[in-house]
TIVO-2410 file (N, C-alpha, C; in nm, 3 decimals):
# residues 80
REC num residu      c1      c2      c3 atome chaine
REC   1      X   0.084  -0.118   0.000     N      A
REC   1      X   0.000   0.000   0.000    CA      A
REC   1      X   0.089   0.124   0.000     C      A
REC   2      X   0.053   0.220  -0.079     N      A
REC   2      X   0.131   0.343  -0.088    CA      A
REC   2      X   0.113   0.426   0.039     C      A
REC   3      X   0.217   0.503   0.071     N      A
REC   3      X   0.205   0.592   0.186    CA      A
REC   3      X   0.100   0.698   0.156     C      A
REC   4      X   0.024   0.736   0.257     N      A
REC   4      X  -0.076   0.841   0.235    CA      A
REC   4      X  -0.008   0.976   0.212     C      A
REC   5      X  -0.080   1.066   0.149     N      A
REC   5      X  -0.029   1.202   0.130    CA      A
REC   5      X  -0.047   1.277   0.262     C      A
REC   6      X   0.060   1.279   0.343     N      A
REC   6      X   0.049   1.335   0.478    CA      A
REC   6      X   0.020   1.484   0.477     C      A
REC   7      X   0.045   1.552   0.364     N      A
REC   7      X   0.017   1.695   0.359    CA      A
REC   7      X  -0.132   1.723   0.363     C      A
REC   8      X  -0.214   1.620   0.338     N      A
REC   8      X  -0.359   1.638   0.342    CA      A
REC   8      X  -0.421   1.596   0.476     C      A
REC   9      X  -0.338   1.549   0.568     N      A
REC   9      X  -0.389   1.499   0.696    CA      A
REC   9      X  -0.373   1.607   0.801     C      A
REC  10      X  -0.480   1.685   0.817     N      A
REC  10      X  -0.484   1.789   0.919    CA      A
REC  10      X  -0.629   1.817   0.950     C      A
REC  11      X  -0.650   1.895   1.053     N      A
REC  11      X  -0.788   1.926   1.093    CA      A
REC  11      X  -0.819   1.865   1.227     C      A
REC  12      X  -0.943   1.817   1.240     N      A
REC  12      X  -0.988   1.760   1.367    CA      A
REC  12      X  -0.951   1.612   1.368     C      A
REC  13      X  -0.875   1.573   1.469     N      A
REC  13      X  -0.820   1.439   1.479    CA      A
REC  13      X  -0.874   1.372   1.605     C      A
REC  14      X  -0.923   1.250   1.589     N      A
REC  14      X  -0.965   1.171   1.706    CA      A
REC  14      X  -0.869   1.055   1.720     C      A
REC  15      X  -0.817   1.037   1.841     N      A
REC  15      X  -0.729   0.923   1.870    CA      A
REC  15      X  -0.819   0.805   1.907     C      A
REC  16      X  -0.806   0.694   1.836     N      A
REC  16      X  -0.894   0.580   1.855    CA      A
REC  16      X  -0.812   0.453   1.879     C      A
REC  17      X  -0.880   0.350   1.931     N      A
REC  17      X  -0.817   0.220   1.948    CA      A
REC  17      X  -0.854   0.123   1.837     C      A
REC  18      X  -0.965   0.150   1.769     N      A
REC  18      X  -1.007   0.060   1.663    CA      A
REC  18      X  -1.066   0.138   1.547     C      A
REC  19      X  -1.063   0.076   1.431     N      A
REC  19      X  -1.114   0.134   1.307    CA      A
REC  19      X  -1.054   0.271   1.274     C      A
REC  20      X  -0.920   0.282   1.278     N      A
REC  20      X  -0.860   0.412   1.244    CA      A
REC  20      X  -0.857   0.433   1.093     C      A
REC  21      X  -0.849   0.559   1.054     N      A
REC  21      X  -0.820   0.590   0.913    CA      A
REC  21      X  -0.672   0.563   0.885     C      A
REC  22      X  -0.587   0.596   0.983     N      A
REC  22      X  -0.444   0.576   0.968    CA      A
REC  22      X  -0.384   0.529   1.099     C      A
REC  23      X  -0.279   0.443   1.086     N      A
REC  23      X  -0.200   0.403   1.203    CA      A
REC  23      X  -0.072   0.486   1.199     C      A
REC  24      X  -0.039   0.544   1.314     N      A
REC  24      X   0.070   0.642   1.321    CA      A
REC  24      X   0.166   0.603   1.432     C      A
REC  25      X   0.293   0.616   1.404     N      A
REC  25      X   0.396   0.597   1.506    CA      A
REC  25      X   0.456   0.732   1.539     C      A
REC  26      X   0.469   0.761   1.668     N      A
REC  26      X   0.533   0.885   1.712    CA      A
REC  26      X   0.682   0.859   1.725     C      A
REC  27      X   0.762   0.940   1.658     N      A
REC  27      X   0.908   0.922   1.655    CA      A
REC  27      X   0.977   1.052   1.695     C      A
REC  28      X   1.106   1.042   1.726     N      A
REC  28      X   1.186   1.160   1.760    CA      A
REC  28      X   1.264   1.213   1.641     C      A
REC  29      X   1.284   1.128   1.540     N      A
REC  29      X   1.362   1.172   1.424    CA      A
REC  29      X   1.305   1.111   1.297     C      A
REC  30      X   1.330   1.177   1.189     N      A
REC  30      X   1.286   1.134   1.056    CA      A
REC  30      X   1.136   1.109   1.046     C      A
REC  31      X   1.053   1.204   1.090     N      A
REC  31      X   0.909   1.185   1.076    CA      A
REC  31      X   0.864   1.210   0.932     C      A
REC  32      X   0.752   1.150   0.895     N      A
REC  32      X   0.690   1.183   0.767    CA      A
REC  32      X   0.614   1.315   0.778     C      A
REC  33      X   0.569   1.345   0.899     N      A
REC  33      X   0.490   1.466   0.921    CA      A
REC  33      X   0.522   1.522   1.059     C      A
REC  34      X   0.547   1.653   1.064     N      A
REC  34      X   0.565   1.720   1.194    CA      A
REC  34      X   0.430   1.777   1.235     C      A
REC  35      X   0.385   1.742   1.354     N      A
REC  35      X   0.251   1.775   1.399    CA      A
REC  35      X   0.256   1.875   1.513     C      A
REC  36      X   0.180   1.982   1.500     N      A
REC  36      X   0.159   2.076   1.609    CA      A
REC  36      X   0.014   2.064   1.651     C      A
REC  37      X  -0.009   2.035   1.779     N      A
REC  37      X  -0.145   2.028   1.831    CA      A
REC  37      X  -0.191   2.170   1.859     C      A
REC  38      X  -0.304   2.208   1.798     N      A
REC  38      X  -0.354   2.345   1.811    CA      A
REC  38      X  -0.494   2.343   1.869     C      A
REC  39      X  -0.534   2.456   1.924     N      A
REC  39      X  -0.670   2.470   1.979    CA      A
REC  39      X  -0.767   2.525   1.875     C      A
REC  40      X  -0.714   2.597   1.777     N      A
REC  40      X  -0.801   2.656   1.677    CA      A
REC  40      X  -0.729   2.663   1.543     C      A
REC  41      X  -0.804   2.673   1.437     N      A
REC  41      X  -0.754   2.685   1.300    CA      A
REC  41      X  -0.659   2.571   1.261     C      A
REC  42      X  -0.705   2.447   1.271     N      A
REC  42      X  -0.621   2.336   1.224    CA      A
REC  42      X  -0.635   2.323   1.072     C      A
REC  43      X  -0.589   2.428   1.000     N      A
REC  43      X  -0.624   2.441   0.860    CA      A
REC  43      X  -0.505   2.435   0.765     C      A
REC  44      X  -0.396   2.376   0.810     N      A
REC  44      X  -0.282   2.358   0.720    CA      A
REC  44      X  -0.208   2.230   0.761     C      A
REC  45      X  -0.124   2.178   0.670     N      A
REC  45      X  -0.057   2.050   0.698    CA      A
REC  45      X   0.015   2.050   0.833     C      A
REC  46      X  -0.006   1.942   0.908     N      A
REC  46      X   0.061   1.925   1.036    CA      A
REC  46      X  -0.010   1.988   1.154     C      A
REC  47      X  -0.118   2.062   1.132     N      A
REC  47      X  -0.191   2.121   1.245    CA      A
REC  47      X  -0.309   2.030   1.279     C      A
REC  48      X  -0.305   1.977   1.400     N      A
REC  48      X  -0.407   1.884   1.446    CA      A
REC  48      X  -0.477   1.941   1.568     C      A
REC  49      X  -0.608   1.939   1.565     N      A
REC  49      X  -0.688   1.969   1.684    CA      A
REC  49      X  -0.746   1.837   1.731     C      A
REC  50      X  -0.715   1.798   1.854     N      A
REC  50      X  -0.761   1.669   1.906    CA      A
REC  50      X  -0.906   1.686   1.953     C      A
REC  51      X  -0.995   1.601   1.900     N      A
REC  51      X  -1.137   1.611   1.931    CA      A
REC  51      X  -1.191   1.475   1.973     C      A
REC  52      X  -1.310   1.477   2.035     N      A
REC  52      X  -1.377   1.353   2.073    CA      A
REC  52      X  -1.488   1.316   1.976     C      A
REC  53      X  -1.536   1.412   1.899     N      A
REC  53      X  -1.646   1.383   1.809    CA      A
REC  53      X  -1.629   1.458   1.677     C      A
REC  54      X  -1.690   1.405   1.574     N      A
REC  54      X  -1.688   1.465   1.440    CA      A
REC  54      X  -1.547   1.492   1.389     C      A
REC  55      X  -1.460   1.389   1.393     N      A
REC  55      X  -1.323   1.412   1.345    CA      A
REC  55      X  -1.317   1.413   1.193     C      A
REC  56      X  -1.214   1.479   1.141     N      A
REC  56      X  -1.181   1.467   0.999    CA      A
REC  56      X  -1.108   1.336   0.973     C      A
REC  57      X  -1.024   1.296   1.068     N      A
REC  57      X  -0.949   1.172   1.057    CA      A
REC  57      X  -0.945   1.103   1.193     C      A
REC  58      X  -0.944   0.968   1.189     N      A
REC  58      X  -0.926   0.888   1.310    CA      A
REC  58      X  -0.787   0.826   1.303     C      A
REC  59      X  -0.712   0.844   1.412     N      A
REC  59      X  -0.572   0.802   1.417    CA      A
REC  59      X  -0.555   0.704   1.531     C      A
REC  60      X  -0.482   0.596   1.503     N      A
REC  60      X  -0.442   0.502   1.609    CA      A
REC  60      X  -0.291   0.512   1.624     C      A
REC  61      X  -0.246   0.531   1.749     N      A
REC  61      X  -0.103   0.536   1.777    CA      A
REC  61      X  -0.053   0.392   1.791     C      A
REC  62      X   0.048   0.355   1.712     N      A
REC  62      X   0.100   0.219   1.713    CA      A
REC  62      X   0.252   0.223   1.732     C      A
REC  63      X   0.307   0.106   1.769     N      A
REC  63      X   0.452   0.093   1.782    CA      A
REC  63      X   0.516   0.031   1.659     C      A
REC  64      X   0.436  -0.041   1.580     N      A
REC  64      X   0.493  -0.106   1.462    CA      A
REC  64      X   0.393  -0.103   1.348     C      A
REC  65      X   0.447  -0.113   1.228     N      A
REC  65      X   0.369  -0.113   1.104    CA      A
REC  65      X   0.278   0.009   1.091     C      A
REC  66      X   0.334   0.130   1.109     N      A
REC  66      X   0.251   0.250   1.093    CA      A
REC  66      X   0.229   0.280   0.945     C      A
REC  67      X   0.122   0.353   0.916     N      A
REC  67      X   0.103   0.406   0.781    CA      A
REC  67      X   0.199   0.521   0.757     C      A
REC  68      X   0.226   0.599   0.861     N      A
REC  68      X   0.327   0.703   0.853    CA      A
REC  68      X   0.371   0.740   0.994     C      A
REC  69      X   0.483   0.817   1.003     N      A
REC  69      X   0.541   0.854   1.132    CA      A
REC  69      X   0.526   1.003   1.154     C      A
REC  70      X   0.501   1.040   1.279     N      A
REC  70      X   0.488   1.182   1.313    CA      A
REC  70      X   0.584   1.216   1.427     C      A
REC  71      X   0.614   1.344   1.434     N      A
REC  71      X   0.687   1.400   1.547    CA      A
REC  71      X   0.610   1.521   1.593     C      A
REC  72      X   0.585   1.531   1.724     N      A
REC  72      X   0.518   1.648   1.778    CA      A
REC  72      X   0.616   1.764   1.787     C      A
REC  73      X   0.576   1.881   1.737     N      A
REC  73      X   0.663   1.999   1.738    CA      A
REC  73      X   0.585   2.118   1.792     C      A
REC  74      X   0.660   2.220   1.834     N      A
REC  74      X   0.599   2.345   1.881    CA      A
REC  74      X   0.592   2.449   1.770     C      A
REC  75      X   0.671   2.430   1.665     N      A
REC  75      X   0.672   2.525   1.555    CA      A
REC  75      X   0.706   2.454   1.426     C      A
REC  76      X   0.674   2.518   1.316     N      A
REC  76      X   0.702   2.466   1.181    CA      A
REC  76      X   0.641   2.328   1.157     C      A
REC  77      X   0.510   2.313   1.177     N      A
REC  77      X   0.449   2.184   1.145    CA      A
REC  77      X   0.442   2.163   0.994     C      A
REC  78      X   0.419   2.041   0.954     N      A
REC  78      X   0.402   2.008   0.812    CA      A
REC  78      X   0.494   1.896   0.770     C      A
REC  79      X   0.488   1.864   0.642     N      A
REC  79      X   0.576   1.758   0.593    CA      A
REC  79      X   0.712   1.819   0.561     C      A
REC  80      X   0.809   1.734   0.531     N      A
REC  80      X   0.947   1.775   0.515    CA      A
REC  80      X   0.964   1.894   0.426     C      A
***
């Protein structure tokens, strides 16, 4: 399966245990996407607002076989 276009994965994100849209591994280096958790305007690549309902994407945090890898950052979110 091809890697997803991580530049399109932003907005309202729900962390789930089952039936995710994507499986994600959190890493310290070489991420596919740098993620900044925001409270408002999650409207560009890498900006995620964590929600409990009506998510744009459902994400499961995994240790192995991720669809892509993320790193949490305080600034400059987005893909490489």
